[in-house]
BALOBA-1460 file (C-alpha; in Angstrom, 3 decimals):
// residues 131
<rec num="1" residu="m" x="167.232" y="100.444" z="60.043"/>
<rec num="2" residu="s" x="167.990" y="99.291" z="56.531"/>
<rec num="3" residu="r" x="171.404" y="100.134" z="55.192"/>
<rec num="4" residu="g" x="172.240" y="100.186" z="51.570"/>
<rec num="5" residu="g" x="175.220" y="102.325" z="50.765"/>
<rec num="6" residu="h" x="177.115" y="99.455" z="49.138"/>
<rec num="7" residu="v" x="176.347" y="95.872" z="48.191"/>
<rec num="8" residu="l" x="179.258" y="93.524" z="48.825"/>
<rec num="9" residu="d" x="179.959" y="90.663" z="46.492"/>
<rec num="10" residu="a" x="181.404" y="87.510" z="48.070"/>
<rec num="11" residu="s" x="184.806" y="88.369" z="46.585"/>
<rec num="12" residu="a" x="184.828" y="91.757" z="48.322"/>
<rec num="13" residu="l" x="184.012" y="90.290" z="51.722"/>
<rec num="14" residu="l" x="186.629" y="87.561" z="51.270"/>
<rec num="15" residu="c" x="189.158" y="90.237" z="50.296"/>
<rec num="16" residu="l" x="188.465" y="91.962" z="53.608"/>
<rec num="17" residu="l" x="188.562" y="88.763" z="55.666"/>
<rec num="18" residu="f" x="191.884" y="87.670" z="54.166"/>
<rec num="19" residu="d" x="193.337" y="91.204" z="54.265"/>
<rec num="20" residu="e" x="194.104" y="91.161" z="50.561"/>
<rec num="21" residu="p" x="194.776" y="94.204" z="48.373"/>
<rec num="22" residu="g" x="191.550" y="96.237" z="48.284"/>
<rec num="23" residu="a" x="190.522" y="95.294" z="51.837"/>
<rec num="24" residu="d" x="190.858" y="98.917" z="52.927"/>
<rec num="25" residu="r" x="188.235" y="99.938" z="50.356"/>
<rec num="26" residu="v" x="185.766" y="97.406" z="51.775"/>
<rec num="27" residu="e" x="186.562" y="98.418" z="55.340"/>
<rec num="28" residu="r" x="185.718" y="102.064" z="54.562"/>
<rec num="29" residu="v" x="182.118" y="101.187" z="53.567"/>
<rec num="30" residu="l" x="181.489" y="98.350" z="55.994"/>
<rec num="31" residu="h" x="179.354" y="100.513" z="58.308"/>
<rec num="32" residu="d" x="176.605" y="100.816" z="55.661"/>
<rec num="33" residu="a" x="177.239" y="97.688" z="53.582"/>
<rec num="34" residu="l" x="174.876" y="94.831" z="52.908"/>
<rec num="35" residu="i" x="175.216" y="91.421" z="51.324"/>
<rec num="36" residu="s" x="172.846" y="88.950" z="49.728"/>
<rec num="37" residu="a" x="172.274" y="85.766" z="51.712"/>
<rec num="38" residu="a" x="173.402" y="83.893" z="48.586"/>
<rec num="39" residu="n" x="176.760" y="85.691" z="48.697"/>
<rec num="40" residu="l" x="177.112" y="85.093" z="52.426"/>
<rec num="41" residu="a" x="176.680" y="81.369" z="51.719"/>
<rec num="42" residu="e" x="179.497" y="81.645" z="49.161"/>
<rec num="43" residu="v" x="181.745" y="83.311" z="51.727"/>
<rec num="44" residu="m" x="180.993" y="80.650" z="54.335"/>
<rec num="45" residu="s" x="181.744" y="77.920" z="51.784"/>
<rec num="46" residu="k" x="185.113" y="79.461" z="50.927"/>
<rec num="47" residu="l" x="186.031" y="79.809" z="54.604"/>
<rec num="48" residu="v" x="185.176" y="76.152" z="55.248"/>
<rec num="49" residu="d" x="187.131" y="75.150" z="52.105"/>
<rec num="50" residu="r" x="190.171" y="76.926" z="53.590"/>
<rec num="51" residu="g" x="189.848" y="74.829" z="56.726"/>
<rec num="52" residu="l" x="188.281" y="77.353" z="59.085"/>
<rec num="53" residu="d" x="186.050" y="75.977" z="61.800"/>
<rec num="54" residu="g" x="182.444" y="76.661" z="60.760"/>
<rec num="55" residu="t" x="181.326" y="77.915" z="64.168"/>
<rec num="56" residu="e" x="184.305" y="80.245" z="64.436"/>
<rec num="57" residu="a" x="183.743" y="81.519" z="60.891"/>
<rec num="58" residu="l" x="180.087" y="82.249" z="61.686"/>
<rec num="59" residu="s" x="181.108" y="84.126" z="64.804"/>
<rec num="60" residu="d" x="183.658" y="86.198" z="62.882"/>
<rec num="61" residu="l" x="181.113" y="87.103" z="60.210"/>
<rec num="62" residu="r" x="178.473" y="88.066" z="62.752"/>
<rec num="63" residu="e" x="180.949" y="90.434" z="64.412"/>
<rec num="64" residu="l" x="181.064" y="92.423" z="61.165"/>
<rec num="65" residu="d" x="177.386" y="93.278" z="61.708"/>
<rec num="66" residu="l" x="176.575" y="93.266" z="58.005"/>
<rec num="67" residu="e" x="172.988" y="93.538" z="56.890"/>
<rec num="68" residu="v" x="172.234" y="90.182" z="55.267"/>
<rec num="69" residu="v" x="169.384" y="90.421" z="52.789"/>
<rec num="70" residu="a" x="167.328" y="87.298" z="52.156"/>
<rec num="71" residu="l" x="167.024" y="86.220" z="48.549"/>
<rec num="72" residu="d" x="163.317" y="86.890" z="48.102"/>
<rec num="73" residu="r" x="161.090" y="86.238" z="45.126"/>
<rec num="74" residu="a" x="161.724" y="89.644" z="43.511"/>
<rec num="75" residu="q" x="165.502" y="89.231" z="43.730"/>
<rec num="76" residu="a" x="165.338" y="85.632" z="42.516"/>
<rec num="77" residu="e" x="163.292" y="86.702" z="39.499"/>
<rec num="78" residu="a" x="165.644" y="89.634" z="38.805"/>
<rec num="79" residu="a" x="168.710" y="87.372" z="39.086"/>
<rec num="80" residu="g" x="167.099" y="84.926" z="36.668"/>
<rec num="81" residu="l" x="166.316" y="87.712" z="34.210"/>
<rec num="82" residu="l" x="169.953" y="88.865" z="34.349"/>
<rec num="83" residu="r" x="171.052" y="85.538" z="32.886"/>
<rec num="84" residu="s" x="170.742" y="86.603" z="29.252"/>
<rec num="85" residu="a" x="172.720" y="89.825" z="29.803"/>
<rec num="86" residu="t" x="175.436" y="88.108" z="31.847"/>
<rec num="87" residu="r" x="175.773" y="84.676" z="30.233"/>
<rec num="88" residu="e" x="178.665" y="85.636" z="27.939"/>
<rec num="89" residu="a" x="180.566" y="87.126" z="30.882"/>
<rec num="90" residu="g" x="180.186" y="83.810" z="32.716"/>
<rec num="91" residu="l" x="178.563" y="85.256" z="35.825"/>
<rec num="92" residu="s" x="177.347" y="82.776" z="38.427"/>
<rec num="93" residu="l" x="174.042" y="82.703" z="40.249"/>
<rec num="94" residu="g" x="175.787" y="84.317" z="43.222"/>
<rec num="95" residu="d" x="177.087" y="87.119" z="40.993"/>
<rec num="96" residu="r" x="173.609" y="87.700" z="39.618"/>
<rec num="97" residu="a" x="172.072" y="87.653" z="43.120"/>
<rec num="98" residu="c" x="174.519" y="90.392" z="44.106"/>
<rec num="99" residu="l" x="173.714" y="92.466" z="41.031"/>
<rec num="100" residu="a" x="169.960" y="91.960" z="41.493"/>
<rec num="101" residu="l" x="170.248" y="93.274" z="45.054"/>
<rec num="102" residu="a" x="172.229" y="96.263" z="43.779"/>
<rec num="103" residu="q" x="169.488" y="96.946" z="41.228"/>
<rec num="104" residu="q" x="166.774" y="96.647" z="43.855"/>
<rec num="105" residu="r" x="168.513" y="98.990" z="46.307"/>
<rec num="106" residu="s" x="169.967" y="101.341" z="43.655"/>
<rec num="107" residu="a" x="173.313" y="100.829" z="45.346"/>
<rec num="108" residu="p" x="176.802" y="100.284" z="43.960"/>
<rec num="109" residu="t" x="178.421" y="96.888" z="44.189"/>
<rec num="110" residu="l" x="181.955" y="96.321" z="45.476"/>
<rec num="111" residu="t" x="183.758" y="93.372" z="43.918"/>
<rec num="112" residu="t" x="187.095" y="92.052" z="42.719"/>
<rec num="113" residu="d" x="185.392" y="90.500" z="39.666"/>
<rec num="114" residu="r" x="186.076" y="92.488" z="36.499"/>
<rec num="115" residu="r" x="183.381" y="90.499" z="34.673"/>
<rec num="116" residu="q" x="180.726" y="92.236" z="36.777"/>
<rec num="117" residu="a" x="182.120" y="95.626" z="35.818"/>
<rec num="118" residu="d" x="182.011" y="94.579" z="32.166"/>
<rec num="119" residu="v" x="178.220" y="94.072" z="32.264"/>
<rec num="120" residu="a" x="177.341" y="96.878" z="34.697"/>
<rec num="121" residu="g" x="176.325" y="99.445" z="32.097"/>
<rec num="122" residu="a" x="174.142" y="96.981" z="30.219"/>
<rec num="123" residu="i" x="172.153" y="96.107" z="33.329"/>
<rec num="124" residu="g" x="172.006" y="99.555" z="34.912"/>
<rec num="125" residu="v" x="174.135" y="99.075" z="38.016"/>
<rec num="126" residu="t" x="177.330" y="100.661" z="39.300"/>
<rec num="127" residu="v" x="180.143" y="98.222" z="39.959"/>
<rec num="128" residu="e" x="183.246" y="99.399" z="41.788"/>
<rec num="129" residu="l" x="186.337" y="97.255" z="41.419"/>
<rec num="130" residu="i" x="188.329" y="97.263" z="44.637"/>
<rec num="131" residu="r" x="191.579" y="96.214" z="42.980"/>
């Protein structure tokens, strides 16, 4: 069954994993949350950068039972098209992949990144800042 209540940005999932302020907000929606494969790669990279064992990090992430959505052609094209609307805000490819998934699923995005909230109205998505 496909979920889709909330799209998690990498920053939101990292907030949960490191029990930072806002983690409770992510935890409340985890049961129906999904994440772009591009954002999951970002999370894995950050965990490895912090010195976590890759195999252990993978195991921990799998225990969360998140729906991981592959970056398909439609999302890749949508993320590319978001470039002009998000360039001034400095959003990364990962940010745009998250927002493209939110557009596709008509779901709100959870993030710690205020820059995403700044462009949300212009691109027709709902962005909820968790802190």
